[in-house]
C-alpha positions in Angstrom: 3.7 -4.6 -5.8 4.9 -2.9 -9.9 7.4 -3.6 -11.6 10.2 -1.4 -13.3 12.2 -1.1 -16.7 14.4 -4.4 -17.3 12.0 -6.5 -14.8 13.0 -5.0 -11.3 9.9 -5.3 -8.6 9.1 -2.2 -6.9 8.1 -3.2 -3.3 4.9 -2.0 -1.5 5.6 -1.3 2.5 3.2 -4.3 3.3 5.5 -6.9 1.1 8.7 -5.4 2.1 7.1 -5.4 5.9 6.8 -9.5 5.3 10.4 -9.3 3.7 11.0 -8.3 6.8 10.0 -11.4 8.8 11.9 -13.2 6.2 15.3 -11.8 6.6 14.8 -11.7 10.6 14.4 -15.6 10.3 17.6 -15.7 8.2 18.8 -13.6 10.5 18.4 -15.6 13.6 19.6 -18.6 11.9 22.8 -17.5 11.0 23.2 -16.1 14.5 22.6 -19.8 15.2 25.3 -20.8 13.2 28.1 -19.0 14.3 27.2 -19.8 17.5 27.2 -23.5 16.4 30.4 -23.2 14.4 33.4 -25.0 15.9 36.1 -27.7 15.4 34.8 -30.8 14.3 31.4 -29.8 13.3 30.7 -30.7 9.7 29.7 -28.6 7.2 26.2 -31.0 6.4 25.7 -30.5 10.8 25.4 -26.9 10.2 23.0 -27.4 7.1 20.9 -29.6 9.2 20.9 -26.9 12.0 19.5 -24.2 9.3 17.3 -26.2 7.6 15.6 -27.1 11.1 15.5 -23.6 12.5 14.1 -22.5 9.2 11.4 -24.9 8.9 10.5 -24.9 12.5 10.3 -20.8 12.3 7.5 -21.5 9.4 9.7 -20.7 6.8 11.0 -22.7 3.7 15.2 -23.1 2.6 15.5 -20.6 -0.6 18.6 -23.0 -2.0 17.4 -26.2 -1.6 16.7 -27.5 -5.3 17.4 -24.0 -6.7 19.2 -24.6 -10.4 20.9 -26.8 -12.3 22.0 -28.9 -11.4 19.4 -28.9 -8.4 21.7 -27.8 -5.0 21.7 -30.0 -2.8 21.7 -28.0 1.2 19.7 -25.6 2.7 23.0 -23.3 2.6 26.3 -22.6 1.1 29.2 -23.6 2.6 32.3 -22.3 1.6 35.3 -22.9 3.3 38.8 -21.3 3.4 39.6 -20.9 -0.5 36.4 -21.5 -1.5 34.6 -18.7 -1.9 30.9 -18.9 -2.4 28.4 -21.6 -3.2 29.9 -24.7 -1.1 28.0 -27.7 -1.1 27.4 -29.3 2.6 28.9 -32.6 2.9 31.2 -34.6 5.1 34.0 -31.7 5.5 34.9 -31.2 8.7 36.2 -27.9 10.2 39.5 -27.4 11.6 41.0 -24.6 14.2 42.0 -22.3 11.5 40.0 -22.3 9.0 36.9 -19.6 8.1 34.1 -20.7 6.8 31.3 -18.7 5.0 27.6 -19.6 5.7 25.4 -18.0 3.3 21.5 -18.7 4.1 18.0 -18.0 2.4 14.7 -18.4 3.5 11.2 -18.0 1.9 8.4 -16.8 4.1 4.2 -16.2 2.1 6.3 -16.3 -1.1 9.2 -13.3 0.1 12.6 -14.4 0.0 15.7 -13.8 2.5 19.3 -13.8 2.0 22.2 -13.0 3.7 26.0 -14.6 5.0 28.6 -14.0 7.4 31.9 -15.5 7.5 32.9 -17.2 10.4 36.1 -18.1 12.1 37.1 -21.9 13.2 39.1 -21.3 16.6 42.6 -19.0 16.0 42.9 -17.9 12.9 45.7 -16.0 10.6 45.6 -12.1 11.3 46.1 -11.5 7.8 43.1 -13.5 6.9 40.6 -11.9 10.1 41.7 -8.4 8.3 40.4 -9.8 5.1 37.0 -10.3 6.7 36.8 -7.5 8.7 37.6 -5.2 5.4 34.8 -7.5 3.7 32.5 -7.0 6.2 33.5 -3.2 6.1 32.9 -2.9 2.6 29.4 -4.1 2.5 28.6 -1.4 5.3 30.0 1.3 3.4 27.8 0.0 0.4 24.7 0.9 2.7 26.5 3.9 4.1 26.5 5.3 0.2 22.6 4.5 -0.8 20.8 7.2 -1.2 16.9 7.7 -2.7 16.8 9.0 -6.2 20.8 7.4 -6.4 22.2 4.6 -8.5 22.4 1.1 -8.1 26.6 1.5 -8.5 27.0 4.3 -5.7 27.1 1.3 -3.6 29.8 -0.8 -5.8 32.0 2.0 -6.1 31.8 2.5 -2.3 32.7 -1.1 -1.6 35.5 -0.8 -4.0 36.9 2.1 -2.8 36.7 0.7 0.6 38.6 -2.2 0.0 40.7 -0.1 -2.3 41.8 2.1 0.9 42.9 -0.7 3.2 46.3 -2.1 3.4 47.0 -5.5 2.7 49.2 -7.7 5.2 51.1 -8.2 2.4 51.4 -5.0 0.4 50.0 -6.5 -2.1 46.3 -5.5 -2.9 42.9 -7.8 -2.5 41.3 -9.4 -5.3 37.5 -8.5 -5.6 35.2 -11.0 -7.0 33.5 -9.8 -10.6 31.8 -12.1 -12.0 29.7 -13.1 -9.2 27.5 -9.7 -7.6 24.7 -8.8 -5.3 21.8 -8.6 -7.1 17.7 -8.0 -6.4 15.3 -10.0 -4.5 11.8 -9.9 -3.5 9.1 -12.9 -4.6 12.3 -14.7 -6.4 15.9 -14.9 -4.7 17.6 -13.2 -7.5 16.2 -10.8 -9.6 17.3 -7.2 -11.2 19.3 -5.6 -10.9 22.5 -6.7 -10.7 24.9 -5.4 -7.8 28.6 -5.6 -8.9 31.3 -4.9 -5.8 33.5 -2.6 -8.1 33.1 -0.2 -11.0 31.9 3.8 -11.1 29.5 5.2 -9.5 26.2 6.9 -11.4 25.4 3.8 -12.7 22.3 1.5 -13.4 18.7 1.4 -11.9 17.4 4.4 -9.8 17.3 3.5 -5.7 14.2 4.2 -4.8 11.4 3.1 -2.5 10.2 -0.2 -2.2 13.3 -1.4 -3.3 15.1 -4.3 -2.3 19.0 -5.4 -2.9 21.3 -8.4 -1.3 24.5 -6.9 -1.4 27.8 -9.2 -1.3 31.1 -8.5 -1.5 33.2 -11.4 -2.0 36.8 -10.6 -1.2 40.1 -13.1 -1.6 43.7 -12.2 -0.3 45.4 -12.8 -3.3 43.8 -12.8 -7.4 39.7 -12.0 -7.8 40.4 -15.3 -10.3 38.3 -17.9 -9.7 36.9 -21.6 -11.1 34.5 -24.4 -10.7 35.2 -26.7 -8.9 34.2 -30.4 -9.8 30.9 -30.4 -7.6 29.5 -27.2 -10.8 28.7 -25.2 -7.7 31.5 -24.3 -5.5 33.6 -21.2 -6.4 37.5 -21.4 -5.4 39.9 -19.3 -5.6 42.5 -20.0 -8.7 45.6 -19.1 -6.6 44.3 -20.8 -3.4 44.3 -17.8 -1.7 41.9 -17.5 1.4 38.3 -15.8 1.3 35.8 -14.2 3.0 31.9 -13.2 1.9 29.5 -11.2 4.0 26.1 -10.5 2.6 22.5 -8.6 3.8 19.8 -7.9 2.3 18.5 -4.2 2.9 15.2 -1.3 1.4 15.5 2.3 1.6 12.8 4.6 3.5 12.8 7.9 3.6 14.8 7.9 6.6 17.7 6.1 5.3 18.7 2.5 4.4 17.0 -0.7 6.4 18.8 -3.8 6.4 16.0 -6.4 6.4 18.3 -9.8 7.5 20.3 -7.5 10.6 18.4 -8.5 13.6 18.4 -4.7 14.7 17.6 -3.5 10.8 20.9 -2.4 10.7 20.7 0.6 13.0 24.2 -0.2 15.5 26.4 -0.5 12.7 25.1 2.6 10.3 24.8 4.7 13.7 28.4 4.3 13.8 29.1 5.6 10.2 27.0 8.3 11.2 23.7 7.7 8.6 20.3 7.6 9.9 18.7 4.5 10.2 15.5 3.7 8.0 13.7 0.9 10.0 11.0 0.8 11.4 
């Protein structure tokens, strides 16, 4: 392991392999949570499922106790107009809701971090479209990543994908600017930041051993947000619905390897005509 300018952590192949172990635990936990989401379940119950699965899989929850004030959950559970960082609690999910579930785990000192947005029962088709656009933009970001490129090649691809989609009301999607993806490794959040907008060709160089979490956060309305009274939950100022997807990935000589995807991202990348970089 080494460090480049601005504190960017470069991992050895063996260390990336350890991150894959953490990433698989995160991915498995999220799939368990996806199947557990239903009307009538509370976000606290989902949190308990996540903590049990992470600990029984040999991991430690990354989020629990993180920050100031200390975060009190294993997952971030953000419902409807809550974009990210929702604190699990007594809220009970209902048909028509969507929930962003962000999950992190540490295994042998290495972090994995990923998020999905899940529909509860039947949802507004416009919200389903929002979810599809958000997830699609994340994969467009991975597809744009090349060794020797720059971090904002990913950012530009995410924004370009979103801007190219037709908004259900004829307006435009809101792309959060104050919250970004990030480097990841022996800490959950490391340099460099990975914005979800901007010009290509800027920022840190994409090189072997760099691991990044890419996480577009998109709304049906304004990009503007505020922090709720719990000092954690980020909500849209106009009450518009939101979606959030995230994966941790790295680049190998062959291409992108999505460390938190159960198949390493192979299927999604193949659909985009992108060589799979996993082992």
